[in-house]
C-alpha positions in Angstrom: -0.6 47.6 -8.6 -3.6 47.2 -6.3 -2.6 43.6 -5.4 0.9 44.7 -4.6 -0.4 47.5 -2.4 -2.7 45.1 -0.5 0.1 42.7 0.1 2.4 45.4 1.4 -0.3 46.7 3.7 -1.1 43.2 5.0 2.5 42.4 5.7 3.0 45.8 7.5 -0.1 45.2 9.6 0.9 41.6 10.5 4.5 42.6 11.3 3.2 44.9 14.1 2.3 41.9 16.2 4.9 39.3 15.2 4.4 36.8 18.0 0.6 36.8 17.6 0.9 36.4 13.9 3.4 33.6 14.2 1.2 31.7 16.7 -1.8 32.1 14.3 0.3 30.9 11.4 1.3 27.8 13.4 -2.2 26.4 13.5 -2.5 26.6 9.7 1.0 25.2 9.2 0.4 22.2 11.4 -2.9 21.4 9.6 -1.4 21.7 6.1 1.7 19.8 7.0 -0.4 17.0 8.6 -2.5 16.7 5.5 0.5 16.3 3.2 2.2 13.8 5.5 -0.9 11.7 5.9 -1.5 11.6 2.1 2.2 10.8 1.4 2.2 8.0 4.0 -1.1 6.6 2.7 0.2 6.6 -0.8 3.4 4.9 0.2 1.4 2.2 2.1 -0.9 1.6 -0.9 2.2 1.3 -3.2 3.6 -1.3 -0.9 0.4 -3.2 -0.9 0.2 -3.0 -4.7 3.8 -4.3 -4.8 2.7 -7.3 -2.6 -0.1 -7.9 -5.0 2.4 -8.0 -7.9 4.6 -10.5 -6.0 1.8 -12.9 -5.3 1.6 -14.0 -8.9 0.3 -13.2 -12.4 -3.5 -13.1 -11.9 -3.2 -16.1 -9.5 -6.1 -18.6 -9.0 -5.0 -21.1 -6.3 -6.8 -24.5 -6.2 -6.0 -26.2 -2.8 -6.7 -29.6 -1.6 -9.6 -29.1 0.9 -11.2 -30.9 3.8 -14.3 -33.1 3.8 -17.0 -33.8 6.4 -16.6 -37.6 7.0 -19.1 -39.1 9.5 -19.4 -35.8 11.2 -15.6 -35.3 11.5 -14.2 -32.4 9.4 -10.7 -32.9 8.1 -8.5 -29.9 7.7 -7.2 -28.0 4.7 -4.9 -30.1 2.6 -6.0 -33.4 4.2 -7.6 -34.9 1.2 -5.8 -37.0 -1.5 -8.2 -36.3 -4.4 -6.4 -33.4 -6.1 -4.3 -35.1 -8.8 -2.4 -34.2 -12.0 -5.4 -35.2 -14.1 -7.3 -32.3 -12.5 -4.5 -29.9 -13.5 -4.6 -31.2 -17.1 -8.4 -30.9 -17.2 -8.2 -27.3 -16.0 -5.5 -26.4 -18.5 -7.5 -28.0 -21.4 -11.1 -27.0 -20.6 -10.9 -23.6 -18.8 -10.2 -21.0 -21.5 -9.6 -18.2 -18.9 -6.5 -20.0 -17.6 -3.2 -19.6 -19.5 -0.8 -21.6 -17.4 -0.9 -24.1 -14.5 1.7 -25.7 -12.2 1.2 -28.5 -9.6 2.5 -28.1 -6.1 3.5 -30.8 -3.7 5.0 -29.2 -0.5 6.1 -29.7 3.0 8.9 -29.2 5.5 12.4 -30.7 5.1 15.9 -30.5 6.5 18.5 -29.4 4.1 22.2 -29.9 4.7 25.4 -28.5 3.1 28.8 -29.3 4.5 28.5 -28.5 8.2 25.5 -26.3 7.8 21.8 -27.4 8.0 18.5 -25.7 8.0 14.8 -26.6 8.3 12.9 -25.0 5.4 9.9 -25.4 3.1 10.1 -27.3 -0.2 7.7 -27.0 -3.1 7.5 -29.6 -5.8 6.5 -27.7 -9.0 7.0 -27.6 -12.8 8.9 -24.8 -14.7 5.6 -23.0 -15.3 5.4 -22.2 -11.6 8.0 -19.5 -11.9 5.9 -17.7 -14.5 2.6 -18.2 -12.7 4.1 -16.8 -9.4 6.1 -14.1 -11.3 9.3 -15.3 -9.6 12.5 -14.4 -11.4 15.6 -16.6 -11.3 18.5 -14.2 -11.0 21.4 -16.7 -11.1 21.5 -20.0 -13.0 18.2 -21.2 -14.4 15.1 -23.3 -13.8 15.0 -27.1 -14.0 13.4 -28.3 -17.2 10.4 -30.4 -18.2 12.9 -33.3 -18.8 14.0 -32.9 -15.2 10.4 -33.2 -14.2 9.9 -36.3 -16.4 13.0 -38.0 -15.0 12.4 -36.8 -11.4 15.9 -35.3 -11.3 17.6 -34.3 -8.1 17.9 -30.6 -8.9 16.7 -27.5 -7.0 16.2 -23.8 -7.2 16.8 -22.1 -3.8 15.6 -18.9 -2.2 17.9 -16.2 -0.9 17.5 -17.2 2.8 18.7 -20.7 2.0 21.7 -19.3 0.1 22.7 -17.1 3.0 22.3 -19.8 5.7 24.0 -22.6 3.8 26.5 -20.9 1.6 27.1 -17.4 3.0 29.0 -15.5 0.4 29.9 -18.6 -1.7 28.4 -19.2 -5.1 25.7 -21.9 -4.6 25.3 -22.9 -8.3 26.5 -26.4 -9.0 26.8 -27.3 -5.3 25.2 -30.4 -4.0 23.0 -30.1 -0.9 21.1 -32.9 0.9 17.3 -32.6 0.9 16.0 -35.2 3.4 19.2 -37.1 2.7 18.7 -36.8 -1.1 21.8 -35.4 -2.9 20.4 -32.5 -4.9 22.3 -30.1 -7.2 21.5 -26.4 -7.0 20.8 -25.0 -10.5 19.3 -21.6 -9.8 18.8 -18.8 -7.3 15.5 -17.0 -6.8 15.1 -13.3 -6.7 14.3 -12.1 -3.2 10.6 -11.4 -2.4 11.0 -10.5 1.2 8.2 -11.0 3.7 4.6 -11.8 2.7 1.7 -9.7 4.0 1.3 -12.4 6.7 5.0 -11.8 7.8 6.3 -15.1 6.4 9.8 -15.2 4.8 9.1 -16.0 1.1 12.8 -16.5 0.4 13.0 -19.4 2.9 12.1 -22.0 0.3 13.5 -24.6 -2.0 11.9 -25.5 -5.4 12.3 -29.0 -6.8 10.5 -31.0 -9.6 7.1 -32.1 -8.3 7.9 -35.7 -9.4 11.0 -35.6 -7.3 9.0 -34.4 -4.3 6.3 -37.1 -4.8 8.6 -40.0 -5.5 11.7 -39.3 -3.4 10.8 -36.8 -0.7 7.2 -37.3 0.6 6.1 -40.5 -1.2 2.7 -39.0 -2.2 0.9 -39.5 -5.5 -1.5 -36.6 -5.0 -1.1 -32.8 -5.1 -1.4 -30.2 -2.3 -2.2 -27.3 -4.7 -2.6 -26.4 -8.3 -1.4 -22.8 -9.1 -3.1 -21.2 -12.1 -2.6 -18.0 -13.9 -5.7 -16.3 -15.5 -5.3 -14.6 -18.9 -6.2 -11.2 -17.3 -7.3 -9.7 -14.0 -10.9 -9.5 -15.3 -10.8 -13.2 -16.1 -10.1 -14.3 -12.5 -13.8 -14.4 -11.5 -14.9 -16.4 -14.6 -11.9 -18.7 -14.2 -12.8 -19.3 -10.6 -16.4 -20.2 -11.5 -15.3 -22.5 -14.3 -12.8 -24.3 -12.2 -15.3 -24.8 -9.4 -17.8 -26.3 -11.8 -15.2 -28.5 -13.4 -13.8 -29.8 -10.2 -17.3 -30.5 -8.8 -18.0 -32.6 -11.9 -14.7 -34.5 -11.8 -14.9 -35.3 -8.1 -18.6 -36.3 -8.3 -19.6 -33.8 -5.7 -23.4 -33.0 -5.7 -24.8 -29.6 -5.0 -25.1 -29.1 -1.2 -22.2 -31.4 -0.4 -18.9 -30.1 1.0 -16.2 -29.9 -1.8 -12.9 -31.6 -1.3 -11.0 -28.6 -2.6 -10.8 -24.9 -1.9 -10.2 -22.1 -4.4 -8.3 -19.1 -3.0 -7.7 -15.8 -4.6 -4.9 -14.0 -2.7 -5.7 -10.9 -4.7 -9.0 -10.5 -2.7 -7.1 -10.4 0.6 -4.6 -7.8 -0.8 -7.4 -5.7 -2.2 -9.2 -5.8 1.2 -6.0 -4.5 2.8 -5.7 -1.8 0.1 -9.3 -0.7 0.8 -8.6 -0.6 4.5 -5.5 1.4 3.9 -7.4 4.0 1.8 -10.2 4.2 4.4 -7.6 4.7 7.2 -5.9 7.4 5.1 -9.1 9.3 4.6 -9.8 9.1 8.4 -6.4 10.6 9.1 -6.9 13.3 6.5 -10.2 14.2 8.2 -8.4 14.4 11.6 -5.7 16.6 10.0 -8.4 18.8 8.6 -9.7 19.4 12.1 -6.3 20.9 12.9 -6.7 23.1 9.8 -10.1 24.2 11.1 -8.6 25.1 14.4 -6.0 27.2 12.6 -8.8 28.9 10.6 -10.6 29.8 13.8 -7.4 31.2 15.2 -7.2 33.5 12.1 -10.7 34.7 12.7 -10.1 35.4 16.4 -6.9 37.4 15.6 -8.6 39.3 12.9 -11.5 40.2 15.2 -9.0 41.5 17.8 -7.2 43.4 15.1 -10.5 45.1 14.0 -11.2 46.1 17.5 -7.7 47.5 18.1 -7.7 49.4 14.8 -11.3 50.9 15.0 -10.0 54.5 15.1 -7.7 53.7 12.1 -10.8 52.4 10.2 -12.8 55.5 11.1 -10.0 57.8 9.9 -9.7 55.9 6.6 -13.4 56.1 6.0 -13.5 59.8 6.9 -10.9 60.6 4.2 -12.9 58.7 1.6 -12.1 54.9 1.9 -15.0 52.8 0.7 -16.5 49.8 2.5 -15.0 47.6 -0.3 -11.5 48.8 0.2 -11.7 48.3 4.0 -13.0 44.8 3.5 -10.3 44.0 0.9 -7.6 45.3 3.3 -8.6 43.0 6.2 -9.5 40.1 4.0 -6.0 40.4 2.5 -4.4 40.3 5.9 -6.3 37.1 6.7 -5.4 35.5 3.4 -1.7 36.5 4.0 -1.8 34.8 7.3 -3.1 31.6 5.8 -0.7 31.7 2.8 2.3 32.1 5.1 1.0 29.2 7.2 0.3 27.2 4.0 3.8 27.7 2.7 5.4 26.7 6.0 3.0 23.8 6.2 4.0 22.5 2.8 7.7 22.6 3.8 6.8 20.9 7.1 4.7 18.2 5.3 7.4 17.4 2.6 10.2 17.3 5.2 8.1 15.3 7.6 7.1 12.8 4.9 10.7 12.1 3.9 11.7 11.8 7.6 8.9 9.3 8.3 9.7 7.5 5.0 13.4 7.1 6.1 12.3 5.7 9.5 9.9 3.2 7.9 12.2 2.6 4.9 9.4 3.3 2.6 10.0 5.2 -0.7 7.8 8.3 -0.3 6.0 9.8 -3.3 4.9 13.4 -2.6 1.8 14.1 -4.7 1.9 17.4 -6.5 -1.9 17.3 -6.3 -1.7 17.1 -2.5 0.6 20.1 -2.5 -1.7 22.1 -4.8 -4.8 21.1 -2.8 -3.0 22.2 0.4 -2.2 25.6 -1.1 -5.8 26.0 -2.3 -7.0 25.0 1.2 -4.8 27.6 2.8 -6.3 30.3 0.6 -9.8 29.0 1.2 -9.2 29.1 5.0 -8.0 32.7 4.8 -11.0 33.8 2.7 -13.6 31.8 4.7 -12.4 32.7 8.2 -11.3 36.2 7.3 -14.6 37.2 5.6 -16.6 37.9 8.8 -13.9 40.1 10.5 -13.3 42.0 7.2 -17.1 42.6 6.7 -17.4 43.7 10.3 -14.6 46.2 9.8 -16.2 47.6 6.6 -19.6 48.0 8.2 -18.4 50.2 11.1 -20.0 53.6 11.4 -17.2 56.2 10.7 -18.4 58.6 13.4 -18.6 55.9 16.1 -15.3 54.5 15.0 -13.6 57.9 15.4 -15.1 58.2 18.9 -13.8 54.7 19.9 -11.2 54.8 22.7 
């Protein structure tokens, strides 16, 4: 009963100055709405980064042919010829933290079908590559280990290649020319979209690595060895073990430049994820400043209200109202202002999040925790910034209050 009475009194008092109350509510509404929007956008951004991490591969450890310092001249990445299949076999046999490996021999090539042609990337791999890189074949199938052994002219193509060369036609079974080599399409890769570096991951053609080495680029060495660790926690030990093994196999002494690089794309993604979280926290802090401004607005309005209603306070005290009841009355008005602003801010934040998500084409996930936190903040703002005006009202001298003009 007491709570309902306080709410009615607060609403009645606030309705006397509708414009002033609305402007006060606006500050809290913008602050709460901004916090919810920022949290939702930050969560969506983190989800997209996590999605990119999943698309990179299954606990990927990437061994890349590196550069050496020869007579003071440093060769670039991929310019050595010392990474070979025996290295891959040694890694698979001796590094227990690695569960699967695939070689990679890659480059650029012109592909032709009928009157269409396209310059694209090719990767010479084994069937294990699709598992290591978590790349699903949505139509057809992969080439087999027998195809690898025979250096067969078969290929699995990405979505971009399908769209450019075949349009709406079914590519399976069709023969394309890869650097003049007649190659039968046996599978179509699931789309991965753009990488974190903005590269089209679907603009690619996969062929057996033996076909790439013997018939396309004429190399006997590998550009990369793609490995999958048994778990995410095993990536660091696997990296250390591979480094030690490769140094021994390539007879590289301590202090010398290695002729290989070991890359962990997960580190780059995690760095982006941490940057995203930091940026989100920064934006939340900025949004909280808006909430602070709204709270100061509540305090100012309540101080004006106490001054305007000094005689009313004096009359209530003269007929028996206690300091506590006066304080609760004005504190209730401040909390009511912040609650109304909080409710409007939640609606603004949820609506704004979906609007921004539609513009960015990001699936927004509104956190119930963020909404609950926003509601708690709105109450806290009302209590914190309403306490001083309410206390000032309750400490007025009744006689002086009755004399106030």
